[in-house]
C-alpha positions as CSV (number, residue, x, y, z in Angstrom):
1,M,-25.8,-12.2,-2.8
2,T,-22.2,-13.7,-1.3
3,Q,-19.6,-11.3,-1.7
4,K,-17.5,-12.7,-5.0
5,Y,-13.4,-12.8,-3.0
6,A,-15.0,-12.2,0.5
7,D,-12.3,-14.5,2.0
8,S,-9.4,-12.4,0.1
9,I,-10.9,-9.2,1.8
10,L,-8.5,-7.6,4.5
11,Q,-10.3,-6.1,7.8
12,N,-9.8,-2.5,7.9
13,L,-9.7,0.2,10.7
14,S,-12.9,0.6,12.1
15,L,-13.5,4.8,12.1
16,Q,-13.2,4.6,16.0
17,E,-9.5,2.6,15.5
18,A,-8.9,4.9,12.8
19,T,-9.7,8.1,15.3
20,E,-7.0,6.0,18.2
21,L,-4.3,5.7,15.7
22,Q,-4.4,9.6,14.4
23,F,-4.4,10.1,18.6
24,K,-1.5,7.8,19.1
25,L,0.8,9.6,16.5
26,L,0.0,12.8,17.7
27,D,0.9,11.8,21.5
28,D,4.1,10.3,19.8
29,V,4.7,13.9,18.0
30,T,4.3,15.3,21.6
31,K,7.1,13.0,23.1
32,V,9.1,14.1,20.1
33,F,9.1,18.0,19.3
34,K,9.2,20.1,22.1
35,H,9.0,23.6,22.6
36,N,7.0,25.1,19.9
37,S,9.5,23.0,17.7
38,F,6.9,21.0,15.3
39,F,6.3,25.0,14.3
40,E,9.2,25.3,12.6
41,T,8.8,23.6,9.1
42,G,12.1,22.0,8.8
43,D,15.9,22.1,8.5
44,V,17.9,20.8,5.4
45,G,21.6,19.3,4.6
46,L,23.6,17.1,7.1
47,H,23.2,17.8,10.6
48,P,26.6,16.8,12.4
49,E,24.7,14.9,15.0
50,H,22.4,12.7,12.3
51,H,24.1,12.8,9.3
52,R,20.6,13.8,7.6
53,P,18.3,16.9,8.6
54,K,17.5,17.3,12.5
55,T,14.2,17.2,11.3
56,T,13.7,14.0,9.4
57,A,15.4,12.3,12.2
58,L,12.6,13.4,14.2
59,V,10.1,12.8,12.0
60,E,11.9,9.3,11.7
61,Q,11.3,8.9,15.4
62,V,8.1,9.7,15.7
63,L,6.7,7.1,12.7
64,A,9.0,4.5,14.4
65,S,7.2,4.6,17.4
66,T,3.2,5.2,16.0
67,F,4.1,1.2,14.1
68,N,5.9,-0.2,17.0
69,A,8.9,-0.2,15.0
70,E,12.8,0.3,16.5
71,A,13.9,2.4,13.9
72,C,12.7,4.1,10.4
73,A,14.4,5.4,7.5
74,L,12.8,7.9,5.0
75,V,14.2,7.8,1.5
76,R,13.8,8.8,-2.0
77,G,11.6,6.5,-4.3
78,S,8.2,6.2,-2.9
79,G,7.1,3.1,-2.0
80,T,9.3,0.9,-4.8
81,G,12.3,3.1,-3.1
82,A,12.0,1.9,0.0
83,I,11.8,-1.9,-1.5
84,R,14.5,-2.1,-3.5
85,I,16.7,-0.1,-0.6
86,A,15.3,-2.4,2.1
87,L,16.4,-5.4,-0.5
88,S,19.5,-3.9,-1.2
89,M,20.7,-4.2,2.7
90,V,20.0,-8.0,2.4
91,V,20.8,-9.5,-0.9
92,E,23.4,-9.3,-3.8
93,P,22.8,-9.9,-7.7
94,G,21.9,-13.5,-8.2
95,D,20.6,-13.9,-5.0
96,S,17.1,-15.9,-4.9
97,V,14.5,-14.5,-2.8
98,I,10.9,-16.5,-1.8
99,V,8.4,-14.9,-3.4
100,H,4.5,-15.5,-4.0
101,T,3.3,-16.8,-7.1
102,A,1.0,-14.3,-7.9
103,P,1.3,-11.7,-10.8
104,M,4.2,-9.2,-9.4
105,Y,3.3,-5.6,-9.0
106,T,5.0,-4.1,-11.7
107,T,7.2,-1.9,-10.2
108,T,8.5,-4.5,-7.9
109,K,8.9,-6.8,-11.2
110,G,11.2,-4.3,-12.6
111,A,13.0,-3.7,-9.0
112,F,13.9,-7.4,-9.1
113,R,14.9,-7.7,-12.9
114,L,17.0,-4.6,-12.2
115,M,18.7,-6.2,-9.0
116,G,19.4,-9.1,-10.6
117,L,17.4,-11.1,-8.5
118,K,16.0,-14.5,-8.6
119,Q,12.1,-15.5,-7.8
120,S,11.7,-18.6,-5.6
121,P,8.0,-18.9,-5.6
122,A,5.8,-20.8,-3.6
123,D,1.7,-20.1,-3.4
124,F,1.5,-18.6,0.0
125,N,-2.5,-19.1,0.3
126,D,-1.4,-23.1,0.4
127,E,0.3,-23.7,4.0
128,Q,1.1,-26.8,3.1
129,E,3.1,-25.5,-0.2
130,L,4.5,-22.3,1.8
131,E,6.0,-24.8,4.5
132,K,7.2,-26.9,1.8
133,I,9.6,-24.1,0.3
134,L,10.5,-23.0,3.6
135,K,12.1,-26.4,4.6
136,T,13.9,-27.1,0.6
137,D,15.4,-23.7,-0.3
138,R,17.7,-23.3,1.4
139,E,19.5,-20.5,-1.4
140,S,17.4,-17.5,-0.5
141,K,18.1,-14.8,2.1
142,V,14.7,-13.1,1.8
143,F,11.1,-14.1,2.2
144,Y,8.7,-11.0,0.3
145,I,5.6,-10.5,0.8
146,Q,3.2,-7.8,-0.4
147,H,0.3,-7.0,2.3
148,A,-2.4,-6.1,-0.4
149,R,-3.9,-8.8,-3.1
150,Q,-1.5,-9.6,-6.1
151,Q,-4.7,-11.9,-7.3
152,P,-8.6,-11.8,-6.3
153,T,-8.0,-15.5,-5.0
154,D,-5.4,-13.9,-2.2
155,T,-6.7,-15.1,1.3
156,Y,-3.3,-15.9,3.0
157,S,-2.7,-13.9,6.3
158,L,-0.1,-11.9,6.2
159,K,0.2,-12.2,10.5
160,H,0.0,-16.1,9.9
161,V,2.8,-16.2,6.9
162,I,5.2,-14.3,8.9
163,E,4.6,-16.7,12.0
164,I,5.0,-19.8,9.6
165,V,8.4,-18.4,8.2
166,K,9.7,-17.2,11.7
167,K,8.9,-20.9,13.2
168,I,10.5,-22.6,10.6
169,R,13.3,-20.2,9.4
170,P,14.1,-18.1,11.5
171,D,17.8,-16.9,9.7
172,L,15.3,-15.5,6.5
173,C,14.7,-11.3,6.4
174,I,11.1,-10.8,5.9
175,I,10.2,-8.2,4.1
176,V,6.8,-7.0,4.1
177,D,5.6,-4.2,0.8
178,D,2.9,-2.6,2.7
179,N,2.2,-0.5,0.0
180,Y,-2.5,0.8,0.7
181,C,-2.3,-1.2,4.1
182,A,-0.4,1.2,6.1
183,M,-2.7,3.4,8.8
184,K,-5.9,1.3,7.1
185,M,-5.4,-2.6,8.3
186,K,-5.4,-3.8,12.0
187,G,-1.3,-3.8,11.3
188,I,1.5,-4.1,9.1
189,G,4.1,-5.9,8.6
190,V,6.6,-5.4,11.6
191,E,4.0,-5.3,14.1
192,Y,3.3,-8.9,13.2
193,G,7.0,-10.0,13.6
194,A,8.4,-8.9,10.0
195,D,12.0,-8.0,10.1
196,V,10.9,-4.6,7.5
197,S,8.0,-3.0,6.1
198,T,7.9,-0.9,3.6
199,F,5.3,1.7,2.2
200,S,5.0,5.1,0.3
201,G,4.5,8.4,2.2
202,F,2.4,9.9,-0.9
203,K,-0.1,6.8,-0.4
204,L,-1.1,8.0,3.0
205,M,-1.5,12.1,1.1
206,G,2.3,12.9,2.2
207,P,4.0,14.7,-0.5
208,E,5.7,12.7,-3.6
209,G,8.7,10.8,-3.4
210,I,9.1,9.7,0.0
211,G,9.9,6.0,1.0
212,V,9.2,4.8,4.8
213,I,11.5,1.3,5.6
214,L,10.6,0.7,9.0
215,G,12.5,-2.5,10.8
216,S,15.3,-2.9,13.8
217,S,17.7,0.0,14.9
218,G,20.6,-1.9,13.0
219,F,19.3,-2.5,10.0
220,V,18.0,0.8,9.3
221,D,21.8,2.4,10.5
222,Q,22.4,0.3,7.6
223,I,20.8,2.1,5.2
224,H,21.6,5.6,6.6
225,Q,25.4,4.7,6.1
226,Q,24.6,3.8,3.1
227,N,22.5,6.8,2.2
228,Y,25.4,9.4,3.0
229,S,25.4,11.6,0.0
230,G,23.6,14.9,1.1
231,G,20.9,14.9,-2.5
232,G,20.1,11.1,-1.4
233,Q,18.3,13.0,2.0
234,V,14.8,13.7,2.2
235,Q,15.0,17.5,4.0
236,G,13.7,18.6,7.0
237,H,10.8,20.2,5.2
238,E,9.8,17.2,3.2
239,A,9.3,14.5,6.1
240,H,7.8,17.8,8.6
241,E,5.0,18.0,5.3
242,L,5.1,14.2,5.4
243,L,3.7,13.8,9.0
244,R,1.6,16.5,8.9
245,S,-0.3,15.0,6.4
246,M,0.0,11.2,7.7
247,V,-2.1,13.1,10.6
248,F,-5.1,13.0,8.9
249,A,-5.0,9.5,6.7
250,P,-6.4,6.8,9.2
251,V,-9.7,8.6,9.7
252,M,-10.0,9.6,6.2
253,L,-9.3,6.2,4.8
254,A,-11.4,5.1,7.5
255,I,-14.0,7.4,6.0
256,Q,-13.1,6.0,2.1
257,N,-13.8,2.1,3.4
258,E,-17.2,3.1,4.5
259,Q,-17.9,4.1,1.3
260,V,-16.5,1.4,-0.6
261,E,-18.4,-1.3,1.3
262,L,-21.2,0.9,0.9
263,L,-21.3,1.9,-2.7
264,C,-20.8,-2.3,-3.3
265,N,-23.4,-3.5,-1.5
266,R,-25.8,-0.6,-3.2
267,L,-24.3,-1.8,-7.2
268,N,-25.5,-5.3,-5.7
269,Q,-29.5,-4.1,-5.4
270,N,-30.0,-3.6,-8.9
271,E,-29.4,-0.1,-8.6
272,L,-27.7,0.2,-12.1
273,P,-29.0,-2.7,-14.8
274,M,-26.3,-2.7,-17.0
275,V,-24.1,-4.2,-14.0
276,K,-23.7,-7.7,-13.4
277,E,-22.3,-8.5,-10.4
278,A,-19.9,-5.7,-7.7
279,Y,-17.5,-7.1,-5.7
280,I,-14.6,-5.5,-3.3
281,T,-11.1,-6.2,-3.4
282,N,-7.6,-4.9,-2.0
283,S,-6.4,-4.8,-5.3
284,Q,-3.7,-2.0,-4.8
285,S,-6.1,0.2,-2.4
286,K,-9.4,-1.2,-1.4
287,N,-11.6,-0.7,-4.1
288,V,-15.3,-1.8,-6.2
289,I,-14.6,-4.1,-8.8
290,L,-17.9,-3.5,-11.5
291,E,-18.3,-6.6,-13.8
292,L,-20.4,-5.2,-16.6
293,V,-23.1,-7.5,-18.8
294,E,-22.0,-6.0,-22.0
295,P,-18.2,-5.5,-23.0
296,I,-18.1,-2.0,-22.6
297,A,-15.7,-1.0,-19.7
298,Q,-13.5,0.6,-21.8
299,D,-16.3,3.3,-23.1
300,V,-17.5,4.1,-20.0
301,I,-14.0,5.2,-18.5
302,A,-13.5,7.7,-21.5
303,K,-17.1,9.0,-20.7
304,A,-16.7,9.1,-16.8
305,S,-14.3,12.0,-17.3
306,A,-16.9,14.3,-18.7
307,Y,-18.9,13.6,-15.7
308,G,-16.2,14.5,-13.1
309,A,-14.7,11.1,-12.3
310,A,-10.9,10.8,-12.6
311,T,-10.0,8.4,-14.9
312,Y,-6.6,7.6,-14.6
313,P,-4.3,7.8,-11.2
314,V,-1.8,10.4,-9.5
315,G,-0.4,7.8,-6.7
316,A,-3.9,5.7,-6.1
317,E,-4.8,7.3,-2.5
318,S,-2.1,10.8,-3.4
319,K,-3.0,14.0,-1.9
320,Y,-4.3,14.9,-5.4
321,E,-6.8,11.8,-5.6
322,L,-10.3,13.6,-4.4
323,L,-12.1,12.9,-6.8
324,P,-13.6,9.5,-7.1
325,M,-11.8,7.1,-9.4
326,I,-12.9,5.0,-12.3
327,Y,-10.3,3.6,-14.1
328,R,-9.3,0.0,-15.5
329,V,-8.9,-2.5,-13.4
330,S,-4.7,-3.3,-12.0
331,G,-3.2,-5.2,-14.5
332,G,-2.3,-7.9,-12.0
333,F,-5.9,-8.6,-11.6
334,M,-6.6,-8.0,-15.7
335,E,-3.4,-10.9,-16.1
336,S,-5.4,-13.4,-13.6
337,D,-8.5,-12.5,-15.1
338,P,-8.2,-11.2,-18.8
339,K,-11.3,-10.7,-19.3
340,L,-11.9,-8.0,-16.8
341,K,-10.4,-5.5,-19.7
342,K,-13.7,-5.5,-21.9
343,Y,-16.0,-6.5,-18.6
344,G,-14.2,-5.2,-15.7
345,I,-14.5,-1.1,-14.0
346,R,-12.2,-0.3,-10.9
347,I,-13.9,2.2,-8.5
348,N,-12.5,4.4,-5.6
349,P,-14.7,6.8,-4.1
350,M,-11.3,8.3,-2.5
351,K,-12.9,11.3,-0.6
352,S,-16.2,11.5,-2.3
353,S,-19.6,9.6,-1.4
354,A,-21.2,6.2,-3.1
355,D,-23.9,8.6,-3.9
356,T,-21.2,10.7,-6.1
357,V,-20.3,7.6,-7.6
358,I,-23.6,6.3,-8.4
359,R,-24.6,9.7,-10.2
360,I,-21.6,9.9,-12.2
361,L,-22.3,5.8,-13.4
362,K,-26.2,7.0,-14.2
363,E,-24.8,9.4,-16.4
364,V,-22.8,7.9,-18.3
365,F,-25.1,4.7,-19.0
366,T,-27.6,7.0,-20.6
367,E,-25.1,8.4,-22.8
368,I,-23.7,5.1,-24.0
369,R,-27.8,4.1,-24.1
370,G,-28.2,7.2,-26.2
């Protein structure tokens, strides 16, 4: 069976590549943390040298090196907070931002509304339309792009889009939402030439509420100058916990990717007769969308929790999400394809196996059949 939306699937790191990324991160740690200082879990307060906790500044230095960026800022508010802060460095209320025509991620849409930003839409899947908006829109100050897919039919290459923008409009600040893609994909926005990358540390097994911003030294220095309040800092022990957690993320996510692909293949081999079709998407995290023969998706999700599945997210790949998740299709995808509300299920094995997911589904379907 041909994979539905095959052109939309992003390329994950292989297990070997993920292992190498883990080693790179730890190599960068050894270059920054000396004399057993890594065993000290972190300070608090506005250190005179950094105007933020010293450990936080050291962790930022490590992450900038690992992601091949000039500088890094750890901020409050997770991924959404990172996006909002990055935008605030460039735009004012009423300014226009070039965005993709697909449904925008809900919290990002809220940030645009609260900041009073206008959207200048273009279909990033259509190179001619993209080039046209870049040549005709002279008001927008920012080109904003989401790395993960906003709709099932997205096919654009982040790297290629960035190259086009840089060629035609080098004056535009390119801000990339790399949530669900950092430490999973072959590269992230700043590594492909974008001005700024943003993502949530919570999606990489880290503590709640930490956003990561990567960019030029000048851009990041501006963020640190604006965020001068002691209460607005990511404290040293929080930054230290984030770094300790992120070390394990690449390999764990690569194994998870293998199980996603295995699960999809098995579901398309008629193991479960109530399954019409299964396909992989990058709707937020990389997962399997299951389309059922009958409109019983909500019933399946409601019953799955009794068999051990998680049926709602905490952070969609947070440190709490080890169990397989069987839950609703993302809001953006349902907006693109409304029938998925009744027929569609989103499945992410998380840190479990395809075997466990299929066992749970079999038990749920058996109960529904009566």
